C-alpha positions in Angstrom: -3.4 19.8 6.3 -2.8 16.0 6.1 -2.5 15.8 2.5 0.2 18.7 2.7 2.2 17.0 5.3 2.3 13.8 2.7 3.0 15.8 0.1 6.0 17.1 2.2 7.1 13.3 2.6 6.7 12.4 -0.8 4.0 9.9 -0.2 1.1 11.5 -2.9 3.4 10.7 -6.0 0.6 8.6 -7.3 -2.0 10.7 -6.3 -1.8 13.2 -9.5 -1.8 10.5 -12.1 -4.8 8.6 -10.6 -6.7 11.5 -9.7 -6.6 12.8 -13.1 -8.7 9.4 -14.0 -11.0 9.5 -10.7 -14.1 8.5 -11.7 -17.7 7.5 -10.4 -18.6 3.8 -10.2 -21.5 3.9 -12.8 -23.3 1.1 -11.2 -23.8 0.3 -7.6 -22.3 -2.9 -7.4 -19.2 -1.4 -10.1 -16.8 -0.3 -7.4 -14.3 -2.8 -8.5 -14.5 -1.8 -12.1 -14.4 1.7 -11.6 -11.2 1.4 -9.5 -9.8 -1.0 -11.8 -10.2 1.5 -14.6 -8.8 4.3 -13.2 -5.8 2.8 -12.1 -5.3 1.1 -16.1 -5.8 4.5 -17.4 -3.2 6.1 -14.5 -0.7 3.6 -15.8 -1.4 4.2 -19.4 -1.8 0.5 -20.2 -3.7 0.4 -23.7 -6.8 -1.5 -23.8 -6.1 -2.9 -27.5 -9.6 -1.4 -28.5 -11.2 1.8 -28.8 -13.7 3.1 -26.1 -15.6 5.8 -28.1 -14.6 7.3 -31.1 -10.8 7.3 -31.7 -10.2 6.9 -28.0 -8.4 3.9 -26.4 -9.5 4.6 -22.8 -10.7 1.9 -20.4 -14.3 2.2 -19.2 -15.9 -0.1 -16.7 -18.2 -1.7 -19.5 -14.8 -3.0 -21.5 -14.0 -5.0 -18.1 -16.2 -7.9 -19.4 -13.4 -10.8 -19.5 -13.3 -12.8 -16.1 -17.2 -12.0 -15.3 -19.8 -11.0 -17.3 -20.8 -7.3 -16.8 -24.5 -8.8 -16.0 -23.3 -10.6 -13.1 -21.0 -8.0 -11.8 -24.0 -5.2 -11.9 -26.2 -7.9 -10.0 -23.6 -9.4 -7.5 -20.6 -7.1 -7.8 -17.4 -8.7 -8.3 -15.1 -10.9 -6.0 -11.6 -10.0 -4.8 -10.3 -13.1 -7.1 -12.3 -11.9 -10.5 -10.7 -8.1 -9.9 -7.2 -9.7 -9.7 -8.4 -12.0 -13.0 -9.8 -8.7 -15.0 -6.2 -6.6 -14.0 -4.1 -9.4 -15.7 -6.5 -10.0 -18.7 -5.8 -6.0 -19.3 -2.5 -6.1 -19.4 -1.5 -5.0 -15.6 1.0 -6.7 -13.6 -0.6 -7.7 -10.1 0.6 -8.3 -6.7 -2.8 -9.3 -4.9 -2.5 -9.7 -1.4 -5.2 -11.0 1.1 -5.2 -9.7 5.0 -5.2 -13.1 6.2 -1.9 -14.0 4.2 0.2 -11.1 5.1 0.8 -8.6 7.5 -0.1 -5.0 8.0 3.4 -4.1 7.7 3.9 -5.8 4.3 0.5 -3.7 3.4 2.3 -0.9 4.5 5.7 -1.3 2.9 3.3 -1.9 -0.2 1.1 1.3 -0.3 4.6 3.2 1.0 6.0 1.8 -2.1 3.0 2.8 -4.6 2.4 6.1 -2.7 6.2 7.6 -3.5 6.0 6.3 -7.2 3.6 7.0 -10.5 3.8 3.8 -11.7 2.3 1.7 -9.3 -1.5 1.7 -7.4 -3.1 0.0 -4.9 -6.7 -0.9 -4.6 -8.2 -1.8 -1.8 -11.0 -4.1 -0.9 -12.7 -3.4 2.8 -15.6 -3.5 4.5 -17.1 0.0 4.9 -19.1 -1.1 8.7 -15.5 -1.0 9.7 -15.3 2.8 8.6 -18.9 3.5 9.9 -20.2 3.8 6.9 -22.8 2.3 5.3 -22.9 -0.8 2.5 -20.7 -3.7 2.7 -17.7 -4.9 0.8 -16.0 -2.1 -1.4 -13.3 -1.5 -3.8 -11.5 2.1 -4.1 -7.7 3.2 -5.0 -5.6 4.4 -2.3 -4.4 7.6 -3.4 -1.7 8.2 -0.9 -0.2 8.1 2.4 0.4 10.0 5.5 3.7 8.4 7.0 3.2 9.9 10.2 -0.6 9.1 10.8 -0.5 5.8 9.5 -3.5 6.8 7.0 -4.1 6.4 3.4 -6.1 8.4 1.5 -9.4 6.0 -0.1 -10.1 7.8 -3.6 -14.0 6.6 -3.3 -15.4 5.9 -6.3 -18.9 5.9 -4.9 -18.4 9.9 -5.1 -22.5 9.9 -4.9 -22.1 8.5 -1.2 -18.6 9.6 0.2 -15.7 12.0 -0.8 -12.3 10.9 -0.9 -11.3 10.0 2.7 -8.6 9.4 5.3 -8.6 6.2 7.1 -5.9 4.5 9.4 -4.2 2.3 6.8 -5.4 -0.6 9.7 
């Protein structure tokens, strides 16, 4: 019902392109890389190299310009390094830290990207706040419900959690 209402309000526009590139992170610490791969492919950014065979496609294994993959595999990736990877891959990035912006600023940006298919949000959050197991995590936001002030998280740890709606706050 939440999904249908969000579609009717026009805040699921980015969902269609993003979900067609939905992937599961290939390593426990690759949530940032999987999220970024999804977004880069949804934005149709050319990786500038072939993935496999003739296909030009972003994959987690190609996102190594700012942090070695072995380091990410062992420790995960920081917010700053994920932003660096996005820039390195050719994306235009607006990065916001919760401590340096307001919930209203974040809401406006989520709405802007949820009403367009050429803008996507990767959220960095702490799973404990959602009563989930684990710690820091990255996943794309697939849409927004205005009336309920909820975001649809397309969780790249699909082996653990399916897509789910959470309060934007």
